[in-house]
OpenMM code with the backbone's topology and positions (N, CA, C; nanometers):
from openmm import Vec3, app, unit

residues = "UNK UNK UNK UNK UNK UNK UNK UNK UNK UNK UNK UNK UNK UNK UNK UNK UNK UNK UNK UNK UNK UNK UNK UNK UNK UNK UNK UNK UNK UNK UNK UNK UNK UNK UNK UNK UNK UNK UNK UNK UNK UNK UNK UNK UNK UNK UNK UNK UNK UNK UNK UNK UNK UNK UNK UNK UNK UNK UNK UNK UNK UNK UNK UNK UNK UNK UNK UNK UNK UNK UNK UNK UNK UNK UNK UNK UNK UNK UNK UNK UNK UNK UNK UNK UNK UNK UNK UNK UNK UNK UNK UNK UNK UNK UNK UNK UNK UNK UNK UNK UNK UNK UNK UNK UNK UNK UNK UNK UNK UNK UNK UNK UNK UNK UNK UNK UNK UNK UNK UNK UNK UNK UNK UNK UNK UNK UNK UNK UNK UNK UNK UNK UNK UNK UNK UNK UNK UNK UNK UNK UNK UNK UNK UNK UNK UNK UNK UNK UNK UNK UNK UNK UNK UNK UNK UNK UNK UNK UNK UNK UNK UNK UNK UNK UNK UNK UNK UNK UNK UNK UNK UNK UNK UNK UNK UNK UNK UNK UNK UNK UNK UNK UNK UNK UNK UNK".split()
positions = [
    Vec3(10.5257, 10.9996, 10.1481),
    Vec3(10.3882, 10.9683, 10.1123),
    Vec3(10.2996, 10.9645, 10.2358),
    Vec3(10.3518, 10.9060, 10.3461),
    Vec3(10.2711, 10.8974, 10.4674),
    Vec3(10.2419, 11.0355, 10.5235),
    Vec3(10.3373, 11.1299, 10.5115),
    Vec3(10.3142, 11.2661, 10.5573),
    Vec3(10.2027, 11.3312, 10.4774),
    Vec3(10.2006, 11.3071, 10.3483),
    Vec3(10.0948, 11.3611, 10.2628),
    Vec3(9.9596, 11.3024, 10.3035),
    Vec3(9.9541, 11.1718, 10.3297),
    Vec3(9.8294, 11.1081, 10.3714),
    Vec3(9.7801, 11.1632, 10.5032),
    Vec3(9.8724, 11.1798, 10.5987),
    Vec3(9.8342, 11.2337, 10.7287),
    Vec3(9.7837, 11.3765, 10.7142),
    Vec3(9.8489, 11.4557, 10.6313),
    Vec3(9.8031, 11.5927, 10.6068),
    Vec3(9.6640, 11.5928, 10.5445),
    Vec3(9.6412, 11.5027, 10.4493),
    Vec3(9.5107, 11.4896, 10.3849),
    Vec3(9.4027, 11.4585, 10.4877),
    Vec3(9.4296, 11.3626, 10.5752),
    Vec3(9.3316, 11.3254, 10.6771),
    Vec3(9.3082, 11.4387, 10.7766),
    Vec3(9.4137, 11.5100, 10.8112),
    Vec3(9.3991, 11.6221, 10.9034),
    Vec3(9.3086, 11.7289, 10.8437),
    Vec3(9.3276, 11.7595, 10.7163),
    Vec3(9.2407, 11.8572, 10.6489),
    Vec3(9.0964, 11.8075, 10.6487),
    Vec3(9.0747, 11.6784, 10.6175),
    Vec3(8.9398, 11.6221, 10.6201),
    Vec3(8.8771, 11.6372, 10.7583),
    Vec3(8.9548, 11.6048, 10.8578),
    Vec3(8.9057, 11.6084, 10.9946),
    Vec3(8.8742, 11.7503, 11.0377),
    Vec3(8.9651, 11.8426, 11.0119),
    Vec3(8.9450, 11.9805, 11.0541),
    Vec3(8.8331, 12.0482, 10.9765),
    Vec3(8.8109, 12.0072, 10.8526),
    Vec3(8.7020, 12.0665, 10.7752),
    Vec3(8.5659, 12.0280, 10.8315),
    Vec3(8.5599, 11.9185, 10.9075),
    Vec3(8.4357, 11.8764, 10.9708),
    Vec3(8.4211, 11.9324, 11.1115),
    Vec3(8.5200, 12.0062, 11.1588),
    Vec3(8.5207, 12.0511, 11.2973),
    Vec3(8.5025, 12.2013, 11.3049),
    Vec3(8.4163, 12.2457, 11.3962),
    Vec3(8.3977, 12.3892, 11.4157),
    Vec3(8.4838, 12.4405, 11.5301),
    Vec3(8.5529, 12.3500, 11.6003),
    Vec3(8.6391, 12.3908, 11.7108),
    Vec3(8.7666, 12.4534, 11.6580),
    Vec3(8.8126, 12.5609, 11.7256),
    Vec3(8.9388, 12.6202, 11.6862),
    Vec3(9.0548, 12.5460, 11.7510),
    Vec3(9.0319, 12.4821, 11.8643),
    Vec3(9.1341, 12.4022, 11.9307),
    Vec3(9.0970, 12.2561, 11.9173),
    Vec3(9.1875, 12.1804, 11.8608),
    Vec3(9.1599, 12.0383, 11.8455),
    Vec3(9.2642, 11.9578, 11.9207),
    Vec3(9.2197, 11.8510, 11.9787),
    Vec3(9.3108, 11.7568, 12.0414),
    Vec3(9.2971, 11.6276, 11.9624),
    Vec3(9.4008, 11.5980, 11.8852),
    Vec3(9.3948, 11.4850, 11.7949),
    Vec3(9.4763, 11.3673, 11.8476),
    Vec3(9.4209, 11.2494, 11.8225),
    Vec3(9.4930, 11.1245, 11.8431),
    Vec3(9.5017, 11.0599, 11.7055),
    Vec3(9.6133, 10.9948, 11.6770),
    Vec3(9.6304, 10.9395, 11.5428),
    Vec3(9.7214, 10.8180, 11.5428),
    Vec3(9.7164, 10.7476, 11.4307),
    Vec3(9.8074, 10.6372, 11.4043),
    Vec3(9.8299, 10.6261, 11.2549),
    Vec3(9.9417, 10.5675, 11.2206),
    Vec3(9.9698, 10.5324, 11.0806),
    Vec3(9.9813, 10.3812, 11.0667),
    Vec3(9.9497, 10.3115, 11.1748),
    Vec3(9.9646, 10.1656, 11.1743),
    Vec3(9.8346, 10.0942, 11.2123),
    Vec3(9.7226, 10.1549, 11.1789),
    Vec3(9.5949, 10.0882, 11.2024),
    Vec3(9.5825, 9.9667, 11.1122),
    Vec3(9.5058, 9.8693, 11.1574),
    Vec3(9.4876, 9.7463, 11.0812),
    Vec3(9.3444, 9.7372, 11.0300),
    Vec3(9.3314, 9.7152, 10.9006),
    Vec3(9.2016, 9.6885, 10.8398),
    Vec3(9.2135, 9.5512, 10.7732),
    Vec3(9.1245, 9.4616, 10.8112),
    Vec3(9.1225, 9.3284, 10.7519),
    Vec3(8.9840, 9.3052, 10.6923),
    Vec3(8.9789, 9.2232, 10.5896),
    Vec3(8.8479, 9.1877, 10.5370),
    Vec3(8.8446, 9.0405, 10.5028),
    Vec3(8.7225, 8.9876, 10.5068),
    Vec3(8.6972, 8.8491, 10.4678),
    Vec3(8.5801, 8.8495, 10.3711),
    Vec3(8.6020, 8.7861, 10.2586),
    Vec3(8.4981, 8.7760, 10.1567),
    Vec3(8.4805, 8.6300, 10.1176),
    Vec3(8.4976, 8.5435, 10.2141),
    Vec3(8.4990, 8.3997, 10.1886),
    Vec3(8.3599, 8.3386, 10.1926),
    Vec3(8.3453, 8.2332, 10.1139),
    Vec3(8.2306, 8.1450, 10.1205),
    Vec3(8.2845, 8.0141, 10.1767),
    Vec3(8.2118, 7.9546, 10.2695),
    Vec3(8.2620, 7.8401, 10.3459),
    Vec3(8.3225, 7.7270, 10.2639),
    Vec3(8.2651, 7.6933, 10.1536),
    Vec3(8.3102, 7.5745, 10.0795),
    Vec3(8.4271, 7.6011, 9.9856),
    Vec3(8.4741, 7.7254, 9.9795),
    Vec3(8.5835, 7.7586, 9.8882),
    Vec3(8.7030, 7.8123, 9.9651),
    Vec3(8.8098, 7.8357, 9.8944),
    Vec3(8.9338, 7.8867, 9.9534),
    Vec3(8.9091, 8.0236, 10.0191),
    Vec3(8.9674, 8.0462, 10.1365),
    Vec3(8.9465, 8.1742, 10.2059),
    Vec3(8.9936, 8.2936, 10.1224),
    Vec3(8.9094, 8.3944, 10.1176),
    Vec3(8.9436, 8.5191, 10.0512),
    Vec3(8.9502, 8.6235, 10.1616),
    Vec3(9.0729, 8.6598, 10.1978),
    Vec3(9.0926, 8.7549, 10.3063),
    Vec3(9.2246, 8.8270, 10.2881),
    Vec3(9.2311, 8.9486, 10.3443),
    Vec3(9.3519, 9.0293, 10.3327),
    Vec3(9.3610, 9.1248, 10.4507),
    Vec3(9.4814, 9.1757, 10.4723),
    Vec3(9.5074, 9.2674, 10.5838),
    Vec3(9.5914, 9.3843, 10.5347),
    Vec3(9.5570, 9.5037, 10.5808),
    Vec3(9.6355, 9.6247, 10.5563),
    Vec3(9.6764, 9.6770, 10.6934),
    Vec3(9.8066, 9.6803, 10.7214),
    Vec3(9.8568, 9.7224, 10.8528),
    Vec3(9.9159, 9.8630, 10.8507),
    Vec3(9.8814, 9.9409, 10.7512),
    Vec3(9.9347, 10.0775, 10.7436),
    Vec3(9.8243, 10.1790, 10.7172),
    Vec3(9.7135, 10.1616, 10.7868),
    Vec3(9.6000, 10.2523, 10.7732),
    Vec3(9.6200, 10.3728, 10.8644),
    Vec3(9.5992, 10.4918, 10.8111),
    Vec3(9.6098, 10.6146, 10.8886),
    Vec3(9.4725, 10.6507, 10.9428),
    Vec3(9.4663, 10.6763, 11.0733),
    Vec3(9.3402, 10.7140, 11.1382),
    Vec3(9.3666, 10.8342, 11.2279),
    Vec3(9.2785, 10.9332, 11.2208),
    Vec3(9.2889, 11.0536, 11.3027),
    Vec3(9.1555, 11.0749, 11.3722),
    Vec3(9.1596, 11.0986, 11.5046),
    Vec3(9.0399, 11.1242, 11.5848),
    Vec3(9.0564, 11.2566, 11.6572),
    Vec3(8.9611, 11.3468, 11.6381),
    Vec3(8.9556, 11.4724, 11.7134),
    Vec3(8.8693, 11.4457, 11.8358),
    Vec3(8.9298, 11.4403, 11.9536),
    Vec3(8.8542, 11.4027, 12.0728),
    Vec3(8.7626, 11.5136, 12.1222),
    Vec3(8.7800, 11.6357, 12.0746),
    Vec3(8.6889, 11.7435, 12.1143),
    Vec3(8.5555, 11.7366, 12.0410),
    Vec3(8.5596, 11.6977, 11.9143),
    Vec3(8.4383, 11.6964, 11.8330),
    Vec3(8.3853, 11.5564, 11.8039),
    Vec3(8.4704, 11.4550, 11.8183),
    Vec3(8.4312, 11.3194, 11.7807),
    Vec3(8.4456, 11.2928, 11.6325),
    Vec3(8.5025, 11.3888, 11.5578),
    Vec3(8.5257, 11.3674, 11.4154),
    Vec3(8.6381, 11.2666, 11.3978),
    Vec3(8.6213, 11.1786, 11.3013),
    Vec3(8.7199, 11.0751, 11.2762),
    Vec3(8.7347, 11.0566, 11.1263),
    Vec3(8.8593, 11.0282, 11.0847),
    Vec3(8.8866, 11.0013, 10.9432),
    Vec3(8.9891, 10.8888, 10.9358),
    Vec3(8.9729, 10.8038, 10.8358),
    Vec3(9.0663, 10.6928, 10.8148),
    Vec3(9.0934, 10.6787, 10.6662),
    Vec3(9.2187, 10.6458, 10.6348),
    Vec3(9.2578, 10.6284, 10.4962),
    Vec3(9.3436, 10.5034, 10.4845),
    Vec3(9.3049, 10.4156, 10.3922),
    Vec3(9.3824, 10.2945, 10.3638),
    Vec3(9.4125, 10.2925, 10.2144),
    Vec3(9.5387, 10.2723, 10.1814),
    Vec3(9.5734, 10.2543, 10.0416),
    Vec3(9.5299, 10.1138, 9.9998),
    Vec3(9.4569, 10.1056, 9.8918),
    Vec3(9.4004, 9.9786, 9.8474),
    Vec3(9.5095, 9.8773, 9.8162),
    Vec3(9.6184, 9.9215, 9.7544),
    Vec3(9.7241, 9.8256, 9.7221),
    Vec3(9.8070, 9.7858, 9.8443),
    Vec3(9.7704, 9.8360, 9.9627),
    Vec3(9.8364, 9.7971, 10.0865),
    Vec3(9.7793, 9.6705, 10.1482),
    Vec3(9.6718, 9.6171, 10.0914),
    Vec3(9.6143, 9.4926, 10.1428),
    Vec3(9.7010, 9.3752, 10.0985),
    Vec3(9.7329, 9.2896, 10.1940),
    Vec3(9.8176, 9.1734, 10.1679),
    Vec3(9.7360, 9.0457, 10.1808),
    Vec3(9.7438, 8.9619, 10.0788),
    Vec3(9.6725, 8.8344, 10.0727),
    Vec3(9.7716, 8.7214, 10.0961),
    Vec3(9.7235, 8.6071, 10.1454),
    Vec3(9.8136, 8.4933, 10.1604),
    Vec3(9.8567, 8.4339, 10.0255),
    Vec3(9.7797, 8.4622, 9.9198),
    Vec3(9.8105, 8.4110, 9.7867),
    Vec3(9.8313, 8.5299, 9.6921),
    Vec3(9.9495, 8.5368, 9.6321),
    Vec3(9.9855, 8.6502, 9.5470),
    Vec3(9.8879, 8.6714, 9.4317),
    Vec3(9.8376, 8.5646, 9.3729),
    Vec3(9.7459, 8.5776, 9.2601),
    Vec3(9.6151, 8.6456, 9.3027),
    Vec3(9.5677, 8.6154, 9.4241),
    Vec3(9.4477, 8.6834, 9.4758),
    Vec3(9.4731, 8.8330, 9.4874),
    Vec3(9.5896, 8.8687, 9.5376),
    Vec3(9.6249, 9.0099, 9.5539),
    Vec3(9.6284, 9.0805, 9.4185),
    Vec3(9.6842, 9.0140, 9.3196),
    Vec3(9.6907, 9.0711, 9.1852),
    Vec3(9.5500, 9.0922, 9.1280),
    Vec3(9.4627, 8.9921, 9.1392),
    Vec3(9.3251, 9.0050, 9.0894),
    Vec3(9.2488, 9.1143, 9.1652),
    Vec3(9.2674, 9.1200, 9.2957),
    Vec3(9.2023, 9.2213, 9.3793),
    Vec3(9.2374, 9.3615, 9.3297),
    Vec3(9.3665, 9.3880, 9.3088),
    Vec3(9.4111, 9.5211, 9.2675),
    Vec3(9.3798, 9.5530, 9.1222),
    Vec3(9.3929, 9.4559, 9.0332),
    Vec3(9.3749, 9.4838, 8.8909),
    Vec3(9.2305, 9.4711, 8.8443),
    Vec3(9.1586, 9.3680, 8.8905),
    Vec3(9.0273, 9.3379, 8.8346),
    Vec3(8.9096, 9.3863, 8.9188),
    Vec3(8.9239, 9.3863, 9.0489),
    Vec3(8.8093, 9.4173, 9.1349),
    Vec3(8.8126, 9.5607, 9.1877),
    Vec3(8.9170, 9.5985, 9.2596),
    Vec3(8.9249, 9.7325, 9.3178),
    Vec3(8.9937, 9.8332, 9.2271),
    Vec3(9.0592, 9.7860, 9.1211),
    Vec3(9.1254, 9.8739, 9.0246),
    Vec3(9.2055, 9.9828, 9.0965),
    Vec3(9.3028, 9.9381, 9.1775),
    Vec3(9.3743, 10.0287, 9.2667),
    Vec3(9.4583, 10.1347, 9.1946),
    Vec3(9.4921, 10.1140, 9.0683),
    Vec3(9.5618, 10.2201, 8.9945),
    Vec3(9.4701, 10.3398, 8.9716),
    Vec3(9.3432, 10.3116, 8.9454),
    Vec3(9.2457, 10.4187, 8.9211),
    Vec3(9.1836, 10.4708, 9.0508),
    Vec3(9.1632, 10.3834, 9.1480),
    Vec3(9.1007, 10.4185, 9.2759),
    Vec3(9.1951, 10.3749, 9.3884),
    Vec3(9.2985, 10.4534, 9.4172),
    Vec3(9.4061, 10.4082, 9.5057),
    Vec3(9.3752, 10.4053, 9.6551),
    Vec3(9.2666, 10.4672, 9.6989),
    Vec3(9.2444, 10.4728, 9.8430),
    Vec3(9.0991, 10.4488, 9.8808),
    Vec3(9.0851, 10.4036, 10.0044),
    Vec3(8.9537, 10.3918, 10.0681),
    Vec3(8.9544, 10.4906, 10.1845),
    Vec3(8.8489, 10.5703, 10.1961),
    Vec3(8.8440, 10.6749, 10.2985),
    Vec3(8.7121, 10.6672, 10.3739),
    Vec3(8.7232, 10.6655, 10.5058),
    Vec3(8.6054, 10.6797, 10.5922),
    Vec3(8.6210, 10.8122, 10.6644),
    Vec3(8.5133, 10.8893, 10.6690),
    Vec3(8.5142, 11.0112, 10.7502),
    Vec3(8.3750, 11.0320, 10.8061),
    Vec3(8.3719, 11.0864, 10.9263),
    Vec3(8.2434, 11.1093, 10.9903),
    Vec3(8.2610, 11.1521, 11.1341),
    Vec3(8.1546, 11.1341, 11.2103),
    Vec3(8.1525, 11.1755, 11.3501),
    Vec3(8.1017, 11.0608, 11.4355),
    Vec3(8.1663, 11.0423, 11.5503),
    Vec3(8.1194, 10.9444, 11.6482),
    Vec3(8.0059, 11.0093, 11.7259),
    Vec3(7.8854, 10.9636, 11.7003),
    Vec3(7.7650, 11.0230, 11.7599),
    Vec3(7.7682, 11.0116, 11.9124),
    Vec3(7.7503, 11.1257, 11.9802),
    Vec3(7.7461, 11.1274, 12.1266),
    Vec3(7.8818, 11.1146, 12.1935),
    Vec3(7.9885, 11.1238, 12.1168),
    Vec3(8.1229, 11.1062, 12.1724),
    Vec3(8.1580, 11.2186, 12.2691),
    Vec3(8.2096, 11.1803, 12.3833),
    Vec3(8.2606, 11.2748, 12.4826),
    Vec3(8.3945, 11.2214, 12.5301),
    Vec3(8.4990, 11.3021, 12.5175),
    Vec3(8.6328, 11.2588, 12.5571),
    Vec3(8.6369, 11.2213, 12.7046),
    Vec3(8.5590, 11.2891, 12.7862),
    Vec3(8.5603, 11.2610, 12.9308),
    Vec3(8.4948, 11.1272, 12.9640),
    Vec3(8.4188, 11.0726, 12.8705),
    Vec3(8.3497, 10.9451, 12.8955),
    Vec3(8.4392, 10.8244, 12.8723),
    Vec3(8.5488, 10.8442, 12.8013),
    Vec3(8.6379, 10.7300, 12.7787),
    Vec3(8.7459, 10.7296, 12.8868),
    Vec3(8.7412, 10.6277, 12.9668),
    Vec3(8.8350, 10.6141, 13.0770),
    Vec3(8.9112, 10.4834, 13.0631),
    Vec3(9.0167, 10.4712, 13.1429),
    Vec3(9.1017, 10.3524, 13.1340),
    Vec3(9.0229, 10.2233, 13.1449),
    Vec3(9.0473, 10.1382, 13.0459),
    Vec3(8.9984, 10.0003, 13.0438),
    Vec3(8.8468, 9.9841, 13.0455),
    Vec3(8.7725, 10.0886, 13.0097),
    Vec3(8.6272, 10.0773, 12.9947),
    Vec3(8.5939, 10.1087, 12.8487),
    Vec3(8.5363, 10.0123, 12.7800),
    Vec3(8.5043, 10.0288, 12.6385),
    Vec3(8.3647, 10.0870, 12.6228),
    Vec3(8.3551, 10.1916, 12.5411),
    Vec3(8.2276, 10.2532, 12.5062),
    Vec3(8.2043, 10.2320, 12.3570),
    Vec3(8.0799, 10.2092, 12.3207),
    Vec3(8.0460, 10.1914, 12.1798),
    Vec3(7.9725, 10.3149, 12.1299),
    Vec3(8.0199, 10.3685, 12.0191),
    Vec3(7.9592, 10.4849, 11.9551),
    Vec3(7.9205, 10.4455, 11.8128),
    Vec3(7.8360, 10.5268, 11.7517),
    Vec3(7.7997, 10.5054, 11.6124),
    Vec3(7.8708, 10.6091, 11.5273),
    Vec3(7.9481, 10.5616, 11.4306),
    Vec3(8.0123, 10.6508, 11.3365),
    Vec3(7.9133, 10.6764, 11.2238),
    Vec3(7.8702, 10.7999, 11.2127),
    Vec3(7.7837, 10.8416, 11.1028),
    Vec3(7.8685, 10.9222, 11.0073),
    Vec3(7.8777, 10.8760, 10.8843),
    Vec3(7.9619, 10.9450, 10.7881),
    Vec3(7.9549, 10.8801, 10.6522),
    Vec3(8.0706, 10.8757, 10.5855),
    Vec3(8.0767, 10.8198, 10.4504),
    Vec3(8.1961, 10.7252, 10.4375),
    Vec3(8.1796, 10.6306, 10.3467),
    Vec3(8.2890, 10.5439, 10.3044),
    Vec3(8.3035, 10.5627, 10.1544),
    Vec3(8.4242, 10.6036, 10.1141),
    Vec3(8.4537, 10.6176, 9.9722),
    Vec3(8.5440, 10.5017, 9.9322),
    Vec3(8.4980, 10.4240, 9.8358),
    Vec3(8.5700, 10.3063, 9.7899),
    Vec3(8.5406, 10.2848, 9.6414),
    Vec3(8.6408, 10.2586, 9.5638),
    Vec3(8.6252, 10.2285, 9.4213),
    Vec3(8.5522, 10.3421, 9.3488),
    Vec3(8.5797, 10.4662, 9.3922),
    Vec3(8.5211, 10.5836, 9.3290),
    Vec3(8.3772, 10.6123, 9.3664),
    Vec3(8.3213, 10.5368, 9.4598),
    Vec3(8.1825, 10.5530, 9.5027),
    Vec3(8.1816, 10.5933, 9.6502),
    Vec3(8.0999, 10.6913, 9.6842),
    Vec3(8.0851, 10.7334, 9.8230),
    Vec3(7.9456, 10.6964, 9.8703),
    Vec3(7.9410, 10.6204, 9.9800),
    Vec3(7.8136, 10.5769, 10.0394),
    Vec3(7.8068, 10.6259, 10.1838),
    Vec3(7.6868, 10.6627, 10.2268),
    Vec3(7.6661, 10.6935, 10.3677),
    Vec3(7.6779, 10.5649, 10.4486),
    Vec3(7.7380, 10.5765, 10.5666),
    Vec3(7.7519, 10.4613, 10.6545),
    Vec3(7.7129, 10.4995, 10.7963),
    Vec3(7.6729, 10.4017, 10.8692),
    Vec3(7.6446, 10.4144, 11.0121),
    Vec3(7.6935, 10.2833, 11.0734),
    Vec3(7.8097, 10.2891, 11.1392),
    Vec3(7.8733, 10.1673, 11.1884),
    Vec3(7.9124, 10.1818, 11.3351),
    Vec3(7.9142, 10.0715, 11.4099),
    Vec3(7.9558, 10.0776, 11.5496),
    Vec3(8.1082, 10.0876, 11.5611),
    Vec3(8.1533, 10.1692, 11.6555),
    Vec3(8.2961, 10.1828, 11.6834),
    Vec3(8.3150, 10.1728, 11.8340),
    Vec3(8.3991, 10.0801, 11.8768),
    Vec3(8.4313, 10.0648, 12.0182),
    Vec3(8.5542, 10.1483, 12.0497),
    Vec3(8.5472, 10.2266, 12.1573),
    Vec3(8.6561, 10.3157, 12.1955),
    Vec3(8.6940, 10.2859, 12.3393),
    Vec3(8.8252, 10.2779, 12.3632),
    Vec3(8.8776, 10.2439, 12.4948),
    Vec3(9.0064, 10.3233, 12.5163),
    Vec3(9.0224, 10.3803, 12.6338),
    Vec3(9.1478, 10.4486, 12.6662),
    Vec3(9.2325, 10.3540, 12.7495),
    Vec3(9.3604, 10.3443, 12.7135),
    Vec3(9.4547, 10.2640, 12.7895),
    Vec3(9.5791, 10.3489, 12.8095),
    Vec3(9.5959, 10.4017, 12.9292),
    Vec3(9.7110, 10.4887, 12.9546),
    Vec3(9.7051, 10.6113, 12.8663),
    Vec3(9.8079, 10.6279, 12.7818),
    Vec3(9.8172, 10.7463, 12.6962),
    Vec3(9.7629, 10.7251, 12.5555),
    Vec3(9.7056, 10.6095, 12.5303),
    Vec3(9.6543, 10.5822, 12.3962),
    Vec3(9.5040, 10.5591, 12.3993),
    Vec3(9.4447, 10.5688, 12.2817),
    Vec3(9.3037, 10.5362, 12.2617),
    Vec3(9.2992, 10.4209, 12.1634),
    Vec3(9.2294, 10.3158, 12.2004),
    Vec3(9.2143, 10.2010, 12.1121),
    Vec3(9.0745, 10.2036, 12.0519),
    Vec3(9.0687, 10.1797, 11.9223),
    Vec3(8.9387, 10.1717, 11.8558),
    Vec3(8.9305, 10.0402, 11.7790),
    Vec3(8.8104, 9.9853, 11.7760),
    Vec3(8.7820, 9.8659, 11.6966),
    Vec3(8.6452, 9.8830, 11.6326),
    Vec3(8.6267, 9.8182, 11.5215),
    Vec3(8.4973, 9.8204, 11.4550),
    Vec3(8.4853, 9.6981, 11.3655),
    Vec3(8.3656, 9.6465, 11.3566),
    Vec3(8.3330, 9.5364, 11.2655),
    Vec3(8.2049, 9.5753, 11.1927),
    Vec3(8.2085, 9.5656, 11.0616),
    Vec3(8.0891, 9.5976, 10.9831),
    Vec3(8.0979, 9.5259, 10.8492),
    Vec3(7.9891, 9.5281, 10.7759),
    Vec3(7.9831, 9.4610, 10.6459),
    Vec3(7.9509, 9.5618, 10.5369),
    Vec3(8.0057, 9.5340, 10.4191),
    Vec3(7.9696, 9.6112, 10.3004),
    Vec3(7.9377, 9.5141, 10.1878),
    Vec3(7.8627, 9.5625, 10.0909),
    Vec3(7.8301, 9.4829, 9.9725),
    Vec3(7.9106, 9.5376, 9.8554),
    Vec3(7.9871, 9.4524, 9.7886),
    Vec3(8.0677, 9.4996, 9.6747),
    Vec3(7.9854, 9.5754, 9.5695),
    Vec3(7.8647, 9.5301, 9.5409),
    Vec3(7.7855, 9.5961, 9.4373),
    Vec3(7.7486, 9.7397, 9.4754),
    Vec3(7.7441, 9.7713, 9.6066),
    Vec3(7.7155, 9.9095, 9.6485),
    Vec3(7.8272, 10.0053, 9.6075),
    Vec3(7.9446, 9.9509, 9.5773),
    Vec3(8.0604, 10.0318, 9.5398),
    Vec3(8.1037, 10.0037, 9.3955),
    Vec3(8.0108, 9.9561, 9.3165),
    Vec3(8.0345, 9.9254, 9.1744),
    Vec3(8.1531, 9.8315, 9.1530),
    Vec3(8.1709, 9.7385, 9.2451),
    Vec3(8.2737, 9.6360, 9.2305),
    Vec3(8.2074, 9.5166, 9.1635),
    Vec3(8.2511, 9.4879, 9.0428),
    Vec3(8.1893, 9.3830, 8.9627),
    Vec3(8.2606, 9.2504, 8.9896),
    Vec3(8.1822, 9.1523, 9.0281),
    Vec3(8.2330, 9.0173, 9.0492),
    Vec3(8.1906, 8.9343, 8.9286),
    Vec3(8.2874, 8.8841, 8.8507),
    Vec3(8.2508, 8.8047, 8.7331),
    Vec3(8.1678, 8.6827, 8.7722),
    Vec3(8.0711, 8.6506, 8.6892),
    Vec3(7.9796, 8.5394, 8.7160),
    Vec3(8.0535, 8.4080, 8.7412),
    Vec3(8.1657, 8.3883, 8.6735),
    Vec3(8.2392, 8.2632, 8.6841),
    Vec3(8.2948, 8.2398, 8.8263),
    Vec3(8.3160, 8.3469, 8.9038),
    Vec3(8.3676, 8.3314, 9.0409),
    Vec3(8.2696, 8.3828, 9.1468),
    Vec3(8.1522, 8.4255, 9.1045),
    Vec3(8.0581, 8.4884, 9.1982),
    Vec3(8.0150, 8.3966, 9.3121),
    Vec3(8.0136, 8.2672, 9.2907),
    Vec3(7.9739, 8.1751, 9.3977),
    Vec3(8.0859, 8.1523, 9.4986),
    Vec3(8.2068, 8.1947, 9.4647),
    Vec3(8.3216, 8.1766, 9.5529),
    Vec3(8.3462, 8.2985, 9.6414),
    Vec3(8.2751, 8.4083, 9.6146),
    Vec3(8.2957, 8.5338, 9.6875),
    Vec3(8.1666, 8.5707, 9.7591),
    Vec3(8.1776, 8.6054, 9.8865),
    Vec3(8.0613, 8.6387, 9.9686),
    Vec3(7.9884, 8.7617, 9.9149),
    Vec3(7.8575, 8.7634, 9.9321),
    Vec3(7.7758, 8.8771, 9.8918),
    Vec3(7.8002, 8.9982, 9.9824),
    Vec3(7.8392, 8.9711, 10.1071),
    Vec3(7.8740, 9.0767, 10.2024),
    Vec3(8.0160, 9.0514, 10.2521),
    Vec3(8.0949, 9.1557, 10.2527),
    Vec3(8.2341, 9.1471, 10.2944),
    Vec3(8.2437, 9.1979, 10.4381),
    Vec3(8.3036, 9.1174, 10.5257),
    Vec3(8.3215, 9.1553, 10.6657),
    Vec3(8.4495, 9.2364, 10.6791),
    Vec3(8.4365, 9.3569, 10.7354),
    Vec3(8.5495, 9.4471, 10.7568),
    Vec3(8.5775, 9.4526, 10.9063),
    Vec3(8.7045, 9.4420, 10.9435),
    Vec3(8.7474, 9.4461, 11.0829),
    Vec3(8.8571, 9.5518, 11.0962),
    Vec3(8.8351, 9.6510, 11.1836),
    Vec3(8.9301, 9.7601, 11.2019),
    Vec3(8.9807, 9.7584, 11.3456),
    Vec3(9.1130, 9.7715, 11.3624),
    Vec3(9.1748, 9.7801, 11.4951),
    Vec3(9.2866, 9.8825, 11.4878),
    Vec3(9.2918, 9.9700, 11.5881),
    Vec3(9.3982, 10.0701, 11.5880),
    Vec3(9.4233, 10.1223, 11.7284),
    Vec3(9.5474, 10.1579, 11.7525),
    Vec3(9.5850, 10.2254, 11.8758),
    Vec3(9.6344, 10.3641, 11.8372),
    Vec3(9.5645, 10.4668, 11.8855),
    Vec3(9.5939, 10.6042, 11.8493),
    Vec3(9.6667, 10.6739, 11.9643),
    Vec3(9.7618, 10.7582, 11.9268),
    Vec3(9.8364, 10.8341, 12.0264),
    Vec3(9.8193, 10.9823, 12.0016),
    Vec3(9.8343, 11.0616, 12.1075),
    Vec3(9.8145, 11.2059, 12.0988),
    Vec3(9.9120, 11.2671, 12.0015),
    Vec3(9.8599, 11.3557, 11.9169),
    Vec3(9.9387, 11.4295, 11.8181),
    Vec3(9.9869, 11.5573, 11.8851),
    Vec3(10.1157, 11.5698, 11.9022),
    Vec3(10.1714, 11.6892, 11.9700),
    Vec3(10.2172, 11.7925, 11.8707),
] * unit.nanometer
topology = app.Topology()
chain = topology.addChain("A")
for resn in residues:
    res = topology.addResidue(resn, chain)
    for name in ("N", "CA", "C"):
        topology.addAtom(name, app.Element.getBySymbol(name[0]), res)
């Protein structure tokens, strides 16, 4: 399954690239975490540690894919409600980000110096695709490239319905945190 996902992301990435030679960095162990908590209620948060991310350092094109049912909650019942009632992971099994890091230059990322770029692209979640423009921090450490990003999304922008009975317990904006270490694809 992971090979199929990586192939899918590679096709997405290459379809956005006009270069015939690509130098890709990738991971299958990127971490995506989210928090949808309201201070006075029980924390609503989850982590997915098997996100696939591919970066073409020649073009700055980037793609990421997370399986929705890969998010792990501290409480099993929250995970069940998340997959069955909110994200409907059987019908919408993946979340995909694809786009380009604006102004990205591979020569500009050097050891232990973090540069911030803007990812302009799309986020597809729950069957809805929205344009996004989010900050992405990029840092080279030895033979790897580390990326991090923090941004917010609104569930209603992705047709995620929060029942009125629990709407006060779930944040109107969900904080997304992405961390990954990418290695050269040989």
